[in-house]
N, C-alpha and C positions, 0 to 999 in steps of 0.2 A: 540661446540654445534652450530648447524645451526639455525640462526634466521629465523622464518617464518613470512613473511611480509604481508600475505594476510588476517590477522585478523583485522576487523574493529570494530566499537563500538557495532554493533548489529549482525554481521554475518561475513562470510568469503567471500572475493572477491579478485581476483587477475588474472594477466595475465598468460595464459597457454603457455608454460610449466615452465617459469622461476620463477613465484611466486606461482603457484599451479600446481601440477602434481600428478601422481598416487602414487608416493612414499610418498609425503607429505599427500595426502588424506588417505593413509593407516595408517599413524601415527595419523592423526586426528581421525580416526575411533577408534583406540585403546585408545586414550586419552579421547574421549567421553565416552567410556565404563568405564574407571577408575573414571571419575569425576561424571557422572550421576548414575553409578551403575545400569543400567537397566537390566532387564531379556529379554525384547522383545522391539525391535525398528523397526519402519516403515521407509523404504527408498523409494525414487522415484527421477526421473530425468526430467529436462526440455529438450527443443528441440535443445540445443547446441551440436555441433559436438563432443565435448570432454566429454559430460555429462555421457554417459554410462560407459566409462572406469574409470572415476573418481568415479562414484557410485560403480563400482565393487571393486575398491581399498578400499573405505570406508567400504564397506560390509565385505571385507576380514579382515580388522582390527577389526571390531566388532566381527566377528565369532571367531577369534583367542583369543579374551578375554572372550569367553564363552557366548556371547549374541546371542539369536535367532533373526534373521532378517527376516522381512516380506516386500517383494518388491512389490510395487504397479505399477512399470513401469513408462511409460511416464505420466507426471502429471504436474499440477500447484502447486505452494506452498500451496495454500489453501486446496488442496486435501491431503497433508501431515497433515495439521492441523486437517482436518476432520477425516482422518483414525486413527490418534493417539488417539483422544478423543472417536470416535465411537467404535473402537476395543479395547479400554482399554489398550493401549500400554504404556510403560514406557518412551517413547521418540520417536522423529521423526527427520529425516534429509532429507531436500530437496536439491538436487543438482541443483543449478540455479545461474545465474548472472543477472537475471531480464533484465534490460534495458542497461546493460554495453556493451561496444564494443564486437564484435563477437569473438575476441581472448581471452576474459575473461571467467572465470567461478567462481563458489563459492558454498557456503552452507548456509542454514538457519536451525537453530536448535530449537527444543522444547523438554521439558521434559514431565512428565505425565500431563494429562488434557490439553495438547497443551500450557503449560505455556512457555513463551519465555525465551530463554537463551541469555543473552546479557553480555556486559562487567561488569555489576554490579552483575550478577547472575551466574557466572561460565565460561563464554566464555574465559576469559584470563587464567583461570586455565587449560582449555583444551589446549590453546596455549602453556603454559609453559611446560606441560607434553609432548606435541607433539615435542617441541624443544629438550627436554631432551632425548627423544627416548630410555627410559630404561623401558621396559615392560617385565613382566613374563607372558607367555601365560597361559591361563586357562588349568586346568587338562583335562577338557572336552570342546572341541570347540562347539560353537553354531551351530544351523542348519538354513538353508536358505529355506524359503517358499514363494511361490507366494501369493499375496493377491489382491483380486478385490473388492474394496468398491465403484465402480463407480455407481452401481444401487442405493445403499443407499444414496450416495452423491447427485445424481440427484433428488431423492425423497425428500431429505432434502431441496434442493434449491426450489423445487416446493411448499414446505409447506409455503413459504412466500407469496404466491398469491392464490387467488381463481380462478383457471384456467377457470372455466365456465363463470366468469364475465369479462374476458379479451376481449377486442375488437380485431378484425383482423388487427392489425397494420402492416405497412410495415417498416422494420428496416434494415438499412445498418449496417453491422458488419465488422469491420476491425481488424483482429487478428494480423496484422503486421508480418505475417509468424511466430508468436509465438505459444503458446500452447492453446489459447482461442478457436480456431476453433473447436477443438475436443469436447469441452464441449457444445458449441452451437449446434453441430450436435447431441449430446446425448439428449439435451433438446428439440430440434426441433419437434420430433413427438408428444410431449405432449402439444404443445402451438399452438394457432391459428394464429401465425405470419407468414408473408412472409419475409424471410431473403434474403437480397442482400449481397452476400459474396464477399469481396475483400481481397486480400492478405491472403487467408483463410488457405492455406496448410502450415503445420509446416515445416520450412526449416531453419536449423541452418546456412546456408550461408547468410541469411537475404538479399535476392536479392532486396528488396525494402527499405533497411535501417534498422537499429536496431529498434525493436518495442518500441517506446517511444513517445506517442502522446503529451508529454509536448513540444517537438520540433515542432515549427510551420510548418516546411517543411514536417513533417510526418502526417500532418492533411489534406494535399491538396487533396489526393485521396478520403478520406471519405467525405469531404465537397462537392466535385464534384459529387460523387455518390448520396448523399442525394438530391442534386438539380436536377440531371438528372432524377432520378426515382420518384421524388415527395414523398420521404419517410417521415414517421411520426417522425423518430428518427434516429440518428446515434450513433454508439458506437465504442470505440477503447480501446485497452488494452496494457499494457506492456508485456514483454516476458513471465513472469510466472503468468500473469493475476491476481495479487493481487491488482492491481489498475484498475479502470474503468473510462473512459472519455466519455463525452456526447456532442453531437451536436443536436441542435434543428431542427425543421422541415424546417427551412430556411438555414440550413447548418452552423449556427453560433456555434462556440465552446463555451461551458458554463463553466465558472470558477468553479473549485471544491468547492470553498467556498459556493456557492449558493446551491449546491447539499447537503451539510451538513445540511443546514437549511431545505431544502425540505424533506430530509429523517427523520430528527428530528421531523418535523411536522407530517409526516406520522405515526411514531410510537406513538406519543403522542395522536393523534386523534384516533388511533386504540386501544391503551392500557390504556389511561388515564395518569394522572400525573406520571412522572418518571424522573430519572436522565439521563442527556445527557452529555457526555464528549466531549470537543473540545480542539483544540490547541490554542496557544496565538497569532498566526500571524494575523488572521482576526477574530474578535469576535462579533461585535455589532449585525449583522444580526441574528446569531445563538442565542445569549442571548435574543434578542427581541422576536423571535419566541417561544423559549422554555418558557420564563416567561409568555407570553401572554396565553399560553395553560396550565398553572398551573404546569409546570415542573420545574426542577432545572438544570441550566447550570453549569457544573463543568469544570474548566480550568485545563489542564494538560500540562506538558512539551511536546514539539514535539518529535515524535519518537514512533515506534510501541510498544516497550517494556514498555515505560512510560504510554502510552494510555491504554494498556491492563491491566497493574497493577492497574491503577486508576479505570478502569471500574470494575474490580473484587472487589476492596475496596468499591466502591460506589454502587455495584450491578446495574450499569447503563445498560439500555436496548440497547443503541446505542452510538457509539463514531465516530467522523468524523474529518479528517484532510483535510485542503484545498488542500493538495497534491494528493487527490483522493484515499486516504486510508479510507475505511469505515469498522467499527468494530461492531460485533453483539453479544449480550449476548448469544443468542441461537446457535451461531456458535463458542462455546468455547471461547467467547470474542475475537475472531480472526478476521482478515481482509479478506474480500472476494471481488473479482471483478465481481462476478456473481449475488449475492444477490441485489446489488444496482440497476442494470438496470431492474431486475424483479419487484422491488418495484416501480420504476418509471413508468413502463408500467401499473401497477395497478392504480397509481395515474392518469395517462392520461385516462385510461379506465373509471374510476369512475367519474372523474370531467368533462369529455368531452372537456377538454381544452388541447391545444397542449403544449409542454414543454416550448416554448417561453413565453406563458402566465402564466404558473405556476411559472416562476422565474422573470418575467418582473417587477412586483411591488417591489420585494425584491432588484433587481439590481438598481432600481431607488431610493429606500429608503436608500441603503447603497452601493454607488458606490465604487469600489476598483481598485487598480492599477494592481492586479495580482503580483506574485512574480518577483522581478527584482534582478538579480545577478550581482555583481561587483567584479572583481578580483583586490585586492589591497594588498600592501606590509604589512601594519601594521593594521590589522583589529581592534585590541583592542584600538589603539589610535583613530581610526575613531569613534568608539562607544563613547569614552570619549568626543571627540570633539562635537559630535551630542548632547549628553546629556547636556553638558555645554551650548550649544546654545539655547536649548528649555526649559531647567529647569525653568527659571523665569516665563514662561507662562503656564507650565504644570499643569493640574488639578490632574493628577495621574501619578506616575512612578512605573512600575513593572519590576522585573527581573526574572520572572518565567522561561523565555527562551529568552536570549538576552535582549534587551532593548525595553520595550513597554511604550509609552508616549501618554497620552490623553490630547488634548487641548480643549475638550468640543464638538466642532463641527467637529473635525477630530482627527485621531489618527494614530500612526504608530508602527510597530515592526521592529527592525533591529537586526539581529542575525548573528553570525559568524558560518561558516561551521566547523564541527568537523574534517574534513579531508583535507581541502585545504584552501589557503589564499583568501577566498571569503566571502563577506557579502551579506545577503539576505534581501531585503527591501519589506515590504508590507504596503500600505497606504489605509485608508478608510475614508469616511466622512459620515455625516448625511444628505443625500439627496442633496448633492451639488457636481455635477460632476466636475464643473470648479475649485472649491476649492481643491478637491482631486487631480486633474491634476496639479494645480499650486504648491501645497505642495510637490507632488512627484518630480516635476522638481527642486524645491528648495532643497530638501533633496539630490537628486542626484548630484546637483552642489556642495554641501558641501562635499559629499563623494568623488567626483572626484577631488576636489581642492588639 
């Protein structure tokens, strides 16, 4: 039995062709059919060079097991989420490796209502069946149909704003040669914005680097364009555009943490008291905003499957992670990289304030380190050492996700990666930039020792 190594905690990702290829994809398609037992499945692919052939193999696997397949073609992951729920399908598969290196590919899976399939909810059952590779083809193979949900998708995106009230903003958009440019082009005729497009064309060769604005070197072009053109806003996305990144009118990159608070505020002011889900890495700003507006802040373990599950449980209107994933109840509780920036343009238009002013007070009230990664040999030992060091002065200790410790005027979260020998550190304070910086340095010295 061949072990298939491309299955991760939430999805499939691996190097092509040794970890993921057409033969493995074919088996994954058959195994998905066996585990989920769907009648109709949506498939689509991102801009990577290997995506169409891998999609074709997955599709063939589904068809042989009697599943009807609806192909939406080139798309972002969120378009699979939308099509699955909008068209009432039993499941969806996006062929994508998001921001991984260009020789990688992968898959993200959902079942009915775009509910995520992760390690806890059937993903490893799919892995086990694909490895065993013992399938009986259906008596009647499925049929393949094209499906175009793009118009309905665009109309849904536009429903989050009152287009007539939007100001004619100038916006730099950096798709990183990923998939976001196509959707910007679909939205453009409906919006009063002037778009300055850089790295706009989809190109799986990634001539300007892998689309991942979390890497500082991948922000340089967008920052320069915002400043050169005097833009009101800059935007960037990862390859499958389920994450959205922001630059203010001065070209400054805005930490995703402050966008969570800003979007939570927007929903609560529009809809009244509601539940907002957030991750444990950086929390004080979000909690402060949500409680001040009469809402309830609900903490969830980091990761899209956990956030979506908690949002359904709480009927939360919005959920946000500081990693630039933003989730919406009206979008099948799924993450979108398009809805957040539309909401921000609404905020800028209504308030008359630039993005820098919309977040300035919050950044001063709760300065943060941003996520700092360290590669270390024994992550669990480091967490134990850090806990022992700070426990005597800690006001609270939480283990919702890694180790969170609050000292009253500052706090930190330190967590281990699920997939590599890495720890991830986030530090924040109550209005004291110098304290936050010194405690970050102190923690890093302990981690590195």
